[in-house]
Structure formats: structure tokens, C-alpha cells
PATORLUM-875882 format. One record per residue (C-alpha): x, y, z. Coordinates in steps of 0.02 Angstrom, whole numbers, plus 50000, padded with zeros to 5 digits. Each point is the difference from the previous one (the first is absolute). Example, Ala and Ser with C-alpha at 12.3 -4.5 7.8 and 13.67 -1.06 7.14 Angstrom:
<recs>
<rec east="50615" north="49775" up="50390"/>
<rec east="50069" north="50172" up="49967"/>
</recs>
This chain:
<recs>
<rec east="49763" north="50100" up="50129"/>
<rec east="49924" north="50166" up="49968"/>
<rec east="50167" north="50083" up="50039"/>
<rec east="50078" north="49932" up="49843"/>
<rec east="49881" north="50101" up="49895"/>
<rec east="50069" north="50161" up="50076"/>
<rec east="50185" north="49963" up="50008"/>
<rec east="50038" north="50176" up="49940"/>
<rec east="49942" north="50077" up="50163"/>
<rec east="50009" north="49856" up="50121"/>
<rec east="50157" north="49913" up="50053"/>
<rec east="49980" north="49826" up="49923"/>
<rec east="49874" north="49868" up="49927"/>
<rec east="49909" north="49964" up="49945"/>
<rec east="49911" north="50022" up="50008"/>
<rec east="49901" north="49921" up="49958"/>
<rec east="50025" north="49793" up="50105"/>
<rec east="49817" north="49956" up="50014"/>
<rec east="49980" north="50111" up="49848"/>
<rec east="50169" north="49935" up="49947"/>
<rec east="49962" north="49821" up="50037"/>
<rec east="49829" north="49976" up="49928"/>
<rec east="49909" north="49994" up="50166"/>
<rec east="50114" north="49894" up="50107"/>
<rec east="50155" north="50036" up="50098"/>
<rec east="50158" north="49930" up="49920"/>
<rec east="50051" north="49861" up="50115"/>
<rec east="50132" north="49872" up="50029"/>
<rec east="49886" north="49875" up="49914"/>
<rec east="50096" north="50034" up="49841"/>
<rec east="50174" north="49973" up="50064"/>
<rec east="50045" north="50011" up="50183"/>
<rec east="50122" north="49873" up="50065"/>
<rec east="50105" north="49963" up="50151"/>
<rec east="50150" north="50110" up="50018"/>
<rec east="50175" north="49956" up="50052"/>
<rec east="50033" north="50036" up="50183"/>
<rec east="50074" north="50162" up="50062"/>
<rec east="50170" north="49918" up="50010"/>
<rec east="50085" north="49844" up="49937"/>
<rec east="49931" north="49902" up="50147"/>
<rec east="49816" north="49961" up="50030"/>
<rec east="49909" north="50131" up="50104"/>
<rec east="49966" north="49955" up="50183"/>
<rec east="49815" north="49957" up="50014"/>
<rec east="50008" north="49921" up="50173"/>
<rec east="49921" north="50148" up="50089"/>
<rec east="49814" north="50026" up="49973"/>
<rec east="49963" north="50181" up="49958"/>
<rec east="49837" north="50097" up="49992"/>
<rec east="49986" north="50115" up="49849"/>
<rec east="49857" north="50122" up="49976"/>
<rec east="49961" north="50092" up="49837"/>
<rec east="49880" north="50126" up="49926"/>
<rec east="49976" north="50027" up="49815"/>
<rec east="49873" north="50049" up="49869"/>
<rec east="49927" north="49873" up="49882"/>
<rec east="49892" north="49989" up="49845"/>
<rec east="49950" north="49823" up="50046"/>
<rec east="49815" north="49966" up="50024"/>
<rec east="49957" north="49920" up="50116"/>
<rec east="50143" north="50040" up="50118"/>
<rec east="50124" north="49859" up="50033"/>
<rec east="49936" north="49877" up="50129"/>
<rec east="50101" north="50021" up="50163"/>
<rec east="49977" north="49814" up="50034"/>
<rec east="50045" north="49940" up="49826"/>
<rec east="50113" north="49852" up="49961"/>
<rec east="50122" north="50114" up="49909"/>
<rec east="50028" north="50102" up="50158"/>
<rec east="50025" north="49843" up="50103"/>
<rec east="50130" north="49940" up="49875"/>
<rec east="50096" north="50163" up="50021"/>
<rec east="49999" north="49980" up="50189"/>
<rec east="50066" north="49824" up="49988"/>
<rec east="50134" north="50033" up="49870"/>
<rec east="50074" north="50156" up="50079"/>
<rec east="49961" north="49959" up="50183"/>
<rec east="49899" north="50159" up="50023"/>
<rec east="49832" north="50054" up="50064"/>
<rec east="49951" north="50106" up="49851"/>
<rec east="49865" north="50128" up="50038"/>
<rec east="49954" north="50094" up="49842"/>
<rec east="49869" north="50138" up="49991"/>
<rec east="49925" north="50041" up="49831"/>
<rec east="49903" north="50157" up="49954"/>
<rec east="49914" north="50028" up="49832"/>
<rec east="50101" north="50128" up="49902"/>
<rec east="49851" north="50115" up="49980"/>
<rec east="50001" north="50017" up="50191"/>
<rec east="50186" north="49985" up="50031"/>
<rec east="50045" north="50179" up="49956"/>
<rec east="49895" north="50059" up="50147"/>
<rec east="50038" north="49853" up="50115"/>
<rec east="50190" north="50003" up="49998"/>
<rec east="50023" north="50180" up="50060"/>
<rec east="49889" north="49961" up="50150"/>
<rec east="50108" north="49848" up="50042"/>
<rec east="50158" north="50103" up="49978"/>
<rec east="49935" north="50138" up="50112"/>
<rec east="49955" north="49876" up="50136"/>
<rec east="50182" north="49947" up="50009"/>
<rec east="49967" north="49815" up="50024"/>
<rec east="50064" north="49940" up="49831"/>
<rec east="50010" north="49818" up="49946"/>
<rec east="50171" north="49927" up="49960"/>
<rec east="49975" north="50014" up="49812"/>
<rec east="49908" north="50138" up="49908"/>
<rec east="49947" north="49997" up="49818"/>
<rec east="49957" north="50146" up="49886"/>
<rec east="49951" north="50014" up="49818"/>
<rec east="50142" north="50119" up="49959"/>
<rec east="50138" north="50106" up="50072"/>
<rec east="49888" north="50154" up="50006"/>
<rec east="50008" north="50160" up="50103"/>
<rec east="49935" north="49911" up="50156"/>
<rec east="50138" north="49871" up="49983"/>
<rec east="50129" north="50139" up="49994"/>
<rec east="49923" north="50091" up="50149"/>
<rec east="49992" north="49843" up="50107"/>
<rec east="50176" north="49949" up="49951"/>
<rec east="50067" north="50169" up="50055"/>
<rec east="49905" north="49984" up="50163"/>
<rec east="50093" north="49839" up="50035"/>
<rec east="49857" north="49876" up="49979"/>
<rec east="50092" north="49879" up="49886"/>
<rec east="50161" north="49901" up="50020"/>
<rec east="50143" north="50050" up="49882"/>
<rec east="50046" north="49849" up="49895"/>
<rec east="50165" north="50052" up="49922"/>
<rec east="50103" north="49877" up="50104"/>
<rec east="49890" north="49853" up="49950"/>
<rec east="49996" north="50017" up="49811"/>
<rec east="50159" north="49902" up="49962"/>
<rec east="49948" north="49858" up="50116"/>
<rec east="49848" north="49948" up="49898"/>
<rec east="50015" north="49955" up="49815"/>
<rec east="49827" north="50060" up="49949"/>
<rec east="50039" north="50170" up="50077"/>
<rec east="50168" north="50011" up="49914"/>
<rec east="49910" north="49971" up="49834"/>
<rec east="49904" north="50165" up="50014"/>
<rec east="50076" north="50133" up="49885"/>
<rec east="50057" north="50166" up="50073"/>
<rec east="49867" north="50105" up="49913"/>
<rec east="49866" north="49898" up="50089"/>
<rec east="50088" north="50012" up="50169"/>
<rec east="50007" north="50188" up="49972"/>
<rec east="49809" north="50004" up="50004"/>
<rec east="49999" north="49935" up="50180"/>
<rec east="50151" north="50096" up="50061"/>
<rec east="49978" north="50151" up="50114"/>
<rec east="50150" north="50103" up="50054"/>
<rec east="50117" north="49862" up="49945"/>
<rec east="49913" north="49860" up="50093"/>
<rec east="49900" north="49858" up="49921"/>
<rec east="49837" north="49980" up="50095"/>
<rec east="49902" north="49873" up="49898"/>
<rec east="50007" north="49843" up="49896"/>
<rec east="49925" north="50035" up="49828"/>
<rec east="49892" north="49860" up="49929"/>
<rec east="50028" north="49956" up="49818"/>
<rec east="49906" north="50060" up="49848"/>
<rec east="50082" north="49996" up="49827"/>
<rec east="50053" north="50168" up="49931"/>
<rec east="49955" north="49959" up="49819"/>
<rec east="49830" north="49918" up="50016"/>
<rec east="49881" north="50137" up="50055"/>
<rec east="49855" north="50063" up="49895"/>
<rec east="50043" north="50020" up="49817"/>
<rec east="49893" north="50059" up="49853"/>
<rec east="49927" north="49853" up="49907"/>
<rec east="49905" north="49998" up="49838"/>
<rec east="49876" north="49887" up="49911"/>
<rec east="50116" north="49934" up="49866"/>
<rec east="49855" north="49912" up="49915"/>
<rec east="49918" north="50171" up="49978"/>
<rec east="50159" north="50067" up="49922"/>
<rec east="50003" north="49854" up="49879"/>
<rec east="49814" north="50015" up="49961"/>
<rec east="50023" north="50182" up="49949"/>
<rec east="50167" north="49977" up="49913"/>
<rec east="50090" north="50111" up="50126"/>
<rec east="50177" north="49990" up="50068"/>
<rec east="50056" north="50008" up="50181"/>
<rec east="50009" north="50186" up="50045"/>
<rec east="50173" north="50073" up="50031"/>
<rec east="49955" north="50184" up="50027"/>
<rec east="49858" north="50097" up="50079"/>
<rec east="49937" north="50051" up="49828"/>
<rec east="49991" north="49817" up="49948"/>
<rec east="49920" north="49955" up="50166"/>
<rec east="49865" north="50132" up="49971"/>
<rec east="49960" north="49931" up="49827"/>
<rec east="49989" north="49823" up="50067"/>
<rec east="49889" north="50049" up="50146"/>
<rec east="49881" north="50095" up="49886"/>
<rec east="49995" north="49855" up="49878"/>
<rec east="49960" north="49881" up="50144"/>
<rec east="49853" north="50113" up="50040"/>
<rec east="49929" north="50037" up="49829"/>
<rec east="50048" north="49856" up="49885"/>
<rec east="49913" north="49852" up="50086"/>
<rec east="50159" north="49904" up="50046"/>
<rec east="49901" north="49853" up="50073"/>
<rec east="49895" north="49988" up="49840"/>
<rec east="49835" north="49982" up="50089"/>
<rec east="49916" north="50141" up="49904"/>
<rec east="49971" north="50103" up="50158"/>
<rec east="50070" north="50165" up="50062"/>
<rec east="50054" north="49928" up="50168"/>
<rec east="50190" north="50015" up="50012"/>
<rec east="50121" north="50131" up="50065"/>
<rec east="50184" north="50032" up="49971"/>
<rec east="50069" north="50023" up="50176"/>
<rec east="49930" north="49950" up="50170"/>
<rec east="50018" north="50147" up="50120"/>
<rec east="49928" north="50024" up="50175"/>
<rec east="49987" north="50140" up="50126"/>
<rec east="50161" north="50078" up="50064"/>
<rec east="50070" north="49963" up="49826"/>
<rec east="50035" north="49816" up="50036"/>
<rec east="50096" north="49939" up="49904"/>
<rec east="50025" north="50134" up="49871"/>
<rec east="50116" north="49965" up="49854"/>
<rec east="50174" north="49982" up="50074"/>
<rec east="50105" north="49941" up="49853"/>
<rec east="50169" north="50023" up="50081"/>
<rec east="50089" north="50086" up="50144"/>
<rec east="49991" north="50173" up="49920"/>
<rec east="49810" north="49991" up="49999"/>
<rec east="49978" north="49918" up="50169"/>
<rec east="49979" north="50075" up="50174"/>
<rec east="50176" north="49967" up="50064"/>
<rec east="50136" north="50130" up="50025"/>
<rec east="50083" north="49990" up="49829"/>
<rec east="49988" north="50170" up="49916"/>
<rec east="50090" north="50160" up="50054"/>
<rec east="49949" north="50182" up="50008"/>
<rec east="50098" north="50147" up="49929"/>
<rec east="50104" north="50007" up="50160"/>
<rec east="50057" north="49820" up="49974"/>
<rec east="49896" north="49931" up="50143"/>
<rec east="49906" north="49836" up="49987"/>
<rec east="49812" north="50026" up="50002"/>
<rec east="49852" north="49883" up="50027"/>
<rec east="49932" north="49929" up="49838"/>
<rec east="49826" north="50072" up="50027"/>
<rec east="50061" north="50175" up="49954"/>
<rec east="50121" north="49947" up="49862"/>
<rec east="49988" north="50031" up="49814"/>
<rec east="49981" north="49813" up="49976"/>
<rec east="49847" north="49997" up="50112"/>
<rec east="49932" north="50149" up="49903"/>
<rec east="50019" north="49901" up="49838"/>
<rec east="49909" north="49854" up="50078"/>
<rec east="49861" north="50112" up="50063"/>
<rec east="49981" north="50074" up="49826"/>
<rec east="49983" north="49825" up="49928"/>
<rec east="49865" north="49954" up="50125"/>
<rec east="49908" north="50163" up="49965"/>
<rec east="50005" north="49964" up="49813"/>
<rec east="49935" north="49824" up="50027"/>
<rec east="49861" north="50058" up="50115"/>
<rec east="49945" north="50126" up="49868"/>
<rec east="49997" north="49860" up="49871"/>
<rec east="49898" north="49886" up="50114"/>
<rec east="50144" north="49876" up="50017"/>
<rec east="49990" north="50016" up="50190"/>
<rec east="49836" north="49965" up="50090"/>
<rec east="49908" north="50163" up="50038"/>
<rec east="49977" north="49952" up="50184"/>
<rec east="50181" north="49952" up="50032"/>
<rec east="50027" north="50140" up="50128"/>
<rec east="49873" north="49921" up="50119"/>
<rec east="50035" north="49818" up="49957"/>
<rec east="50083" north="49878" up="50120"/>
<rec east="50158" north="49913" up="49944"/>
<rec east="49922" north="49830" up="50040"/>
<rec east="49854" north="50036" up="49882"/>
<rec east="50112" north="50055" up="49856"/>
<rec east="50110" north="49847" up="50025"/>
<rec east="49847" north="49888" up="49998"/>
<rec east="49943" north="50079" up="49837"/>
<rec east="50171" north="49976" up="49922"/>
<rec east="49995" north="49815" up="50038"/>
<rec east="49823" north="49996" up="49931"/>
<rec east="50069" north="50060" up="49833"/>
<rec east="49948" north="50184" up="50000"/>
<rec east="50170" north="50086" up="50000"/>
<rec east="50149" north="49978" up="49887"/>
<rec east="50137" north="50070" up="50113"/>
<rec east="50018" north="49978" up="50187"/>
<rec east="50130" north="49957" up="50133"/>
<rec east="50046" north="49834" up="50079"/>
<rec east="50153" north="49913" up="50068"/>
<rec east="50079" north="49830" up="49967"/>
<rec east="50039" north="49965" up="50183"/>
<rec east="49877" north="49935" up="50130"/>
<rec east="49845" north="50025" up="49893"/>
<rec east="49822" north="49938" up="50002"/>
<rec east="49977" north="49858" up="49876"/>
<rec east="49811" north="50016" up="50016"/>
<rec east="50001" north="50170" up="49914"/>
<rec east="50096" north="49933" up="49851"/>
<rec east="49889" north="49847" up="49992"/>
<rec east="49846" north="50112" up="49995"/>
<rec east="50069" north="50096" up="49851"/>
<rec east="50045" north="49841" up="49907"/>
<rec east="49828" north="49930" up="50035"/>
<rec east="49914" north="50157" up="49938"/>
<rec east="50119" north="50021" up="49852"/>
<rec east="50083" north="49834" up="49951"/>
<rec east="50111" north="50088" up="49873"/>
<rec east="50066" north="50131" up="50120"/>
<rec east="50188" north="50033" up="50000"/>
<rec east="50091" north="50115" up="50121"/>
<rec east="50173" north="50079" up="49990"/>
<rec east="50098" north="50128" up="50100"/>
<rec east="50033" north="50162" up="49903"/>
<rec east="50189" north="50028" up="49993"/>
<rec east="50058" north="50167" up="50076"/>
<rec east="50009" north="50146" up="49881"/>
<rec east="50167" north="50081" up="49957"/>
<rec east="50022" north="50162" up="50097"/>
<rec east="50065" north="50167" up="49936"/>
<rec east="50161" north="49974" up="50099"/>
<rec east="50031" north="49834" up="49912"/>
<rec east="49958" north="49891" up="50149"/>
<rec east="49869" north="49865" up="49988"/>
<rec east="49929" north="49906" up="50148"/>
<rec east="49872" north="49993" up="50138"/>
<rec east="50003" north="50063" up="50178"/>
<rec east="50058" north="49864" up="50120"/>
<rec east="49901" north="49954" up="50154"/>
<rec east="50089" north="50031" up="50167"/>
<rec east="50044" north="49816" up="50016"/>
<rec east="49900" north="49963" up="50157"/>
<rec east="49825" north="49995" up="50070"/>
<rec east="49973" north="49999" up="50188"/>
<rec east="50133" north="50022" up="50133"/>
<rec east="50034" north="49907" up="50163"/>
<rec east="50072" north="50085" up="50154"/>
<rec east="50062" north="49935" up="50169"/>
<rec east="49954" north="50087" up="50162"/>
<rec east="50148" north="50102" up="50064"/>
<rec east="49963" north="49938" up="50176"/>
<rec east="50075" north="49831" up="49949"/>
<rec east="50175" north="50075" up="49984"/>
<rec east="50055" north="49907" up="50157"/>
<rec east="49920" north="49836" up="49949"/>
<rec east="50116" north="49928" up="49867"/>
<rec east="49918" north="49828" up="50008"/>
<rec east="49832" north="50069" up="49947"/>
<rec east="50075" north="50113" up="49867"/>
<rec east="50094" north="49855" up="49922"/>
<rec east="49847" north="49887" up="50007"/>
<rec east="49894" north="50132" up="49911"/>
<rec east="50133" north="50027" up="49867"/>
<rec east="50029" north="49813" up="49979"/>
<rec east="49814" north="49977" up="49968"/>
<rec east="49998" north="50145" up="49877"/>
<rec east="50153" north="49932" up="49911"/>
<rec east="49924" north="49827" up="49988"/>
<rec east="49842" north="50064" up="49916"/>
<rec east="50094" north="50123" up="49887"/>
<rec east="50126" north="49884" up="49919"/>
<rec east="49967" north="49978" up="49816"/>
<rec east="49948" north="49832" up="49928"/>
<rec east="50012" north="49991" up="49809"/>
<rec east="49834" north="49965" up="49918"/>
<rec east="50050" north="49828" up="49938"/>
<rec east="50038" north="49950" up="50181"/>
<rec east="49830" north="50048" up="50068"/>
<rec east="49941" north="49822" up="50006"/>
<rec east="49934" north="49882" up="50132"/>
<rec east="50165" north="49905" up="50010"/>
<rec east="50083" north="50160" up="50059"/>
<rec east="49973" north="49978" up="50187"/>
<rec east="50018" north="50184" up="50041"/>
<rec east="49881" north="50060" up="49865"/>
<rec east="49877" north="49864" up="50051"/>
<rec east="50008" north="50054" up="50183"/>
<rec east="49981" north="50185" up="49962"/>
<rec east="49842" north="49963" up="49902"/>
<rec east="49921" north="49882" up="50125"/>
<rec east="50031" north="49836" up="49910"/>
<rec east="49945" north="49938" up="49830"/>
<rec east="49813" north="49966" up="49985"/>
<rec east="49977" north="50089" up="50168"/>
<rec east="50059" north="50180" up="49982"/>
<rec east="50024" north="49990" up="49812"/>
<rec east="49975" north="49886" up="49852"/>
<rec east="50098" north="49968" up="49843"/>
<rec east="49924" north="50018" up="49827"/>
<rec east="50103" north="49982" up="49842"/>
<rec east="50157" north="50008" up="50106"/>
<rec east="49949" north="50165" up="50080"/>
<rec east="49971" north="50024" up="50186"/>
<rec east="49832" north="50086" up="50026"/>
<rec east="49927" north="50069" up="50161"/>
<rec east="49824" north="50053" up="50044"/>
<rec east="49932" north="50128" up="50123"/>
<rec east="49916" north="49866" up="50105"/>
<rec east="50167" north="49914" up="50034"/>
<rec east="50085" north="50153" up="50078"/>
<rec east="49988" north="49938" up="50180"/>
<rec east="50094" north="49843" up="49950"/>
<rec east="50148" north="50092" up="49923"/>
<rec east="50141" north="50072" up="50107"/>
<rec east="50038" north="50129" up="49866"/>
<rec east="49827" north="50075" up="50024"/>
<rec east="50049" north="50055" up="50176"/>
<rec east="50164" north="50092" up="49972"/>
<rec east="50027" north="50150" up="49887"/>
<rec east="50165" north="49947" up="49923"/>
<rec east="50008" north="49972" up="49814"/>
<rec east="50144" north="49919" up="49906"/>
<rec east="50135" north="50120" up="49941"/>
<rec east="50033" north="49959" up="49818"/>
<rec east="50172" north="50039" up="49926"/>
<rec east="49914" north="50096" up="49859"/>
<rec east="49828" north="50023" up="49922"/>
<rec east="50027" north="49866" up="49869"/>
<rec east="50036" north="49868" up="50132"/>
<rec east="49820" north="50010" up="50060"/>
<rec east="49943" north="49923" up="49833"/>
<rec east="49818" north="50055" up="50023"/>
<rec east="49940" north="49907" up="49846"/>
<rec east="50053" north="49834" up="50074"/>
<rec east="49894" north="50016" up="50157"/>
<rec east="49839" north="50023" up="49901"/>
<rec east="49885" north="49862" up="49944"/>
<rec east="49880" north="50083" up="49877"/>
<rec east="50077" north="49997" up="49823"/>
<rec east="49937" north="50173" up="49951"/>
<rec east="50061" north="50084" up="50159"/>
<rec east="50162" north="49904" up="49990"/>
<rec east="50027" north="50057" up="49821"/>
<rec east="49973" north="50182" up="50045"/>
<rec east="50118" north="49992" up="50148"/>
<rec east="50138" north="49914" up="49902"/>
<rec east="49981" north="50122" up="49856"/>
<rec east="50013" north="50147" up="50120"/>
<rec east="50155" north="49926" up="50082"/>
<rec east="50082" north="49969" up="49831"/>
<rec east="49973" north="50183" up="49954"/>
<rec east="50046" north="50078" up="50167"/>
<rec east="50159" north="49901" up="50028"/>
<rec east="50081" north="50097" up="49858"/>
<rec east="49937" north="50171" up="50055"/>
<rec east="50087" north="50132" up="50105"/>
<rec east="49919" north="50061" up="50160"/>
<rec east="50022" north="50167" up="50088"/>
<rec east="50031" north="49989" up="50187"/>
<rec east="49914" north="50151" up="50078"/>
<rec east="50120" north="50080" up="50126"/>
<rec east="49857" north="50070" up="50105"/>
<rec east="49953" north="49823" up="50050"/>
<rec east="50168" north="49994" up="50090"/>
<rec east="49986" north="50154" up="50110"/>
<rec east="49884" north="50071" up="50133"/>
<rec east="49943" north="50179" up="49981"/>
<rec east="49891" north="50063" up="50141"/>
<rec east="49945" north="50145" up="49890"/>
<rec east="49946" north="49881" up="49863"/>
<rec east="49909" north="49890" up="50125"/>
<rec east="49905" north="50149" up="50069"/>
<rec east="49951" north="50074" up="49832"/>
<rec east="49982" north="49852" up="49882"/>
<rec east="49814" north="49962" up="50022"/>
<rec east="49947" north="50181" up="49975"/>
<rec east="50112" north="50022" up="49848"/>
<rec east="49944" north="49837" up="49922"/>
<rec east="49818" north="50050" up="50020"/>
<rec east="50037" north="50171" up="49926"/>
<rec east="50081" north="49932" up="49842"/>
<rec east="49869" north="49864" up="49978"/>
<rec east="49861" north="50128" up="50007"/>
<rec east="50085" north="50112" up="49872"/>
<rec east="50040" north="49855" up="49883"/>
<rec east="49827" north="49923" up="50015"/>
<rec east="49925" north="50167" up="49945"/>
<rec east="50123" north="50009" up="49856"/>
<rec east="49956" north="49825" up="49940"/>
<rec east="49813" north="50032" up="50001"/>
<rec east="50020" north="50172" up="49919"/>
<rec east="49959" north="50112" up="50148"/>
<rec east="50176" north="50073" up="49999"/>
<rec east="50112" north="50024" up="49847"/>
<rec east="50169" north="49912" up="49999"/>
<rec east="50074" north="50172" up="49971"/>
<rec east="49966" north="50034" up="50185"/>
<rec east="50131" north="49871" up="50049"/>
<rec east="50114" north="50140" up="50059"/>
<rec east="49861" north="50065" up="50114"/>
<rec east="49986" north="49828" up="50077"/>
<rec east="50187" north="50000" up="50033"/>
<rec east="49991" north="50175" up="50076"/>
<rec east="49866" north="49942" up="50123"/>
<rec east="50099" north="49841" up="50034"/>
<rec east="50154" north="50103" up="50044"/>
<rec east="49902" north="50126" up="50103"/>
<rec east="49917" north="49865" up="50106"/>
<rec east="50159" north="49913" up="50053"/>
<rec east="50071" north="49925" up="49841"/>
<rec east="50152" north="50113" up="50000"/>
<rec east="50044" north="49951" up="50178"/>
<rec east="49978" north="49816" up="49956"/>
<rec east="50112" north="50011" up="49846"/>
<rec east="50133" north="50099" up="50094"/>
<rec east="50001" north="49880" up="50147"/>
<rec east="50002" north="49841" up="49894"/>
<rec east="50144" north="50065" up="49894"/>
<rec east="50095" north="50058" up="50153"/>
<rec east="49988" north="49825" up="50076"/>
<rec east="50047" north="49916" up="49836"/>
<rec east="50151" north="50112" up="49976"/>
<rec east="50062" north="49978" up="50179"/>
<rec east="49980" north="49810" up="49993"/>
<rec east="50073" north="49979" up="49826"/>
<rec east="49846" north="49903" up="49944"/>
<rec east="49950" north="50020" up="49818"/>
<rec east="49872" north="49926" up="49882"/>
<rec east="50074" north="49860" up="49896"/>
<rec east="49956" north="49885" up="49856"/>
<rec east="50021" north="49813" up="50026"/>
</recs>
């Protein structure tokens, strides 16, 4: 979810969920369950209904249109389900063509509620869902600030799919390196700089070689050193006029850029970081070359953690707690609370049977099953996952799925993830099998459950000016800051960067975003 890396200029996460999810799309494998019906009585399934869909996917290969999981869906819901899947790297170009042709499927999926979503909603392509929310429990469970993200001119046009607000990428550190060098967990940027330099120069892995670096950084400044909301890319800080501004031009981001420049000068960041791919830096971190990097406790790749533990049996990882800010606050930037959205074709407005069947299916797949109930004796969980020893297997009491079982699992065919009551309820450590990965995830959860998180108000609104200008402005600031980090521009030229930012559309963006926020009464808030 590349978007999550640029939340300061793009409405929502992400970023960054293949990036956010360690290479796989978060799915209902880890918790979908049948939902209560839309009313107190069972929904009428007597009429067979044909339902067509189009959505992007990170799955490879694409789901088999003749798979057993699809047949199970048809039988259970008395439908003829006709899904169309397009790889996400092609979907951005494919969907506008489908929209322009006017012959839309019944259900449309998108990765986020972006500018195209807003445009198509205003053009009347999607069915307003306001009147249906209270009829389906998993829809009622969605908090207002998430509904705001899919609301256009007062109408809700999409079903947001769940992703926990707390469990995005967080800075983690090699605790065994801290212990080996007699260092404490950093709590300020000055302490972080000393630790990163020591990780580079003081042989923290004790192999007698000069082969370690402090921080793993890749091109486009991914992931940087975001140690709290004030230093992140969200709209947290204000300018002299009292307007919220994107983090990329804030004093906090300037402090972070100065840190990275100091570390680059000291050799604590790899000299080729500005042309390095994120995947390569991540691979090197899990090979034991970097002391500080970013990872998440939710929906992660156990294989990466296993590779580190194999290479370095004594490795220990811990999330770095957020630093205390100058304003007294202390906490990370929250994710938007969703990843992927599901819309219904507006042409179905006079077909209540099909609308209710679609929403009943969504509700069924979205209802939360607590982790300790995700067992083969739970008939609904077993059905969703294709049956024990068919679509999944159980090891050490944990239900595990594999890529080659996707066609057998109904939950591989419908984008509808469980809606958890809160981040903690997902219990990510309990759905992992590898002890090292499990330990990291549980440690991260234990830390994060007691932290505050800042809900970025810009994730809740739609600014056409921001949508039009965000890519250009992001590229502008990244180019300036990359030059500052590698020493081609002095940090003292920060004001010149801001001047160019404002001149090339930044002022209009800030004015428009703040105008919308003020008129809607939406504000940033700590939770």
C-alpha cells in the first residue's frame, strides 16, 4: 500500500497494504465470519440472482473462476457469482476504461477512496448506501471517521474493508545490538543518532567486520525516521496562520531530515540509499545488516523473521516507543482504518433483491470471529476457509492457509474482511506459528495498546485541489529532501523548499483543505 507512505499528501493508507502487509493482501483468512442477517429474520434466498464484480488483486495466480470456493458461494447464497479479477499493477488503467464504457458490473472494488472514486461518485456511478448501514451489523460497526473517508456530498458510496489503525509500519530496532553495545532504547532524535552511529561503527554483531548500518533507508525516503505524529507526513502541525499543513513541510519533518543528513554523513545510512529499492533494503535488514527498520505486527511474513533468526540466532527485535513531542503529546500517526473499498452499481437502485443479496454476502464475510473461535469446529469459519485439511490446516491450534489452496476457499473470492471492534481484538500474535515472529508481534501489540494515536483529519475529507496537486508536490519535497540528506542542499534552504512548494500549488492545497475541514467541523484528534 504505497499510499500509506505518503499519507501527508494523499487521502488515506497506507499506504502501504502489499507494502503494508508483507507481500500479500490482508484477507478474511484471519477472521471473517458469517454475519447476522439484515433483519431479525433470515434473508430470503429463494430467488437465484446473478452478481457480477470487478476488482483489483495482488493474488498470483488469479483466482480460478471454476474453483470449489466459488461453487460453495453459489450454493450457499443461491447466486451465480461472476467475479472478474485484474492485477493491481494493471487495475489503475483498466478500471477507468470500464467506467467510461458504461457497462459496469454489479460490484466494483478499488484500493482506496481516491480522486477517481470521488469523481465517479459525483457522476452517479455508485449506489448511495446511507439507508442500508443500520440494517447490517458489520456496517453499523464502522466508526464515523472511516465512513467520512467514503462519503461524498453527504452520501456514503462505499463499504470500507478493515485494516487496524494501530498496526501499520512502526520503527523497530535490534534490541540485541543495543544490549551488545550497552545502549538504551532511544527516546529522542539525539539519542537515536548516537545509537545509529554506534550500530554502524562499533561492530554490534561482533563479527569483526565493518558490515552494519544504523538505519535502513530506500529511495523516496522510505521509511525515514517517523518517531511520532509531529515528525510524520500527516496533517498535524500548523503554520503561522493557524492552518494545518502537510507533515512534509513541517518543522518536525525538517528535524527528521536533519537527522538523516547527519547519519548519511557519518556513514550510518547506506551511500546508495537514494537509488535502492525498498524490497532490497528490507531483505538486507532481515539478513542482519541494519539495526533500525520498519515492520508491522499485523498480517506479516513469517518467512522474513525466520530468515533473520536463522542468520542470527540471538537476534531480538522491539518497536521503538514514540518520542515525546514539544507540545507534550506522544504517539504515532494512525492508519485510516481501512484498505480497499467496495461499491455497488447505481443502476441497481430499482433492484432491492440484488442489493440486499450483495450486502448480505458482504455482511456474512465481514462479521468478526474472535481468534480463539477460528477453529475447525466453528462451522462458519470452516466453511469460509474451504474446510479443514482442504482449504486450510491446523498446526499448534492455529489455522494456516497456503497460496495453492485459494481456489478451495470461499473467502479468497470476495473482498470482505472481518470488521474487528478494535485493533487489539485482532490479536495478531495468536495467528502466527513461528515463535520468533510471534514474539515480535506480541511485543509490538503490548507496547502499542498503551500508546495514543493521532487520527489525521485529511483522511476524512475529499479535496479536489489536493488530489490534483499531491503527486507533483510530493515529488518536489522528496527531491529537495533527498538532496539535503546526501549533502547537495543545506538544511538551511528548507524555507526555499517551502517557497517553491507554495508557489507550485501548495498554498491552494492548504487553503482548500483547511476550508473543507472548517466547514465540516472535522479536526485532527488523539485516540
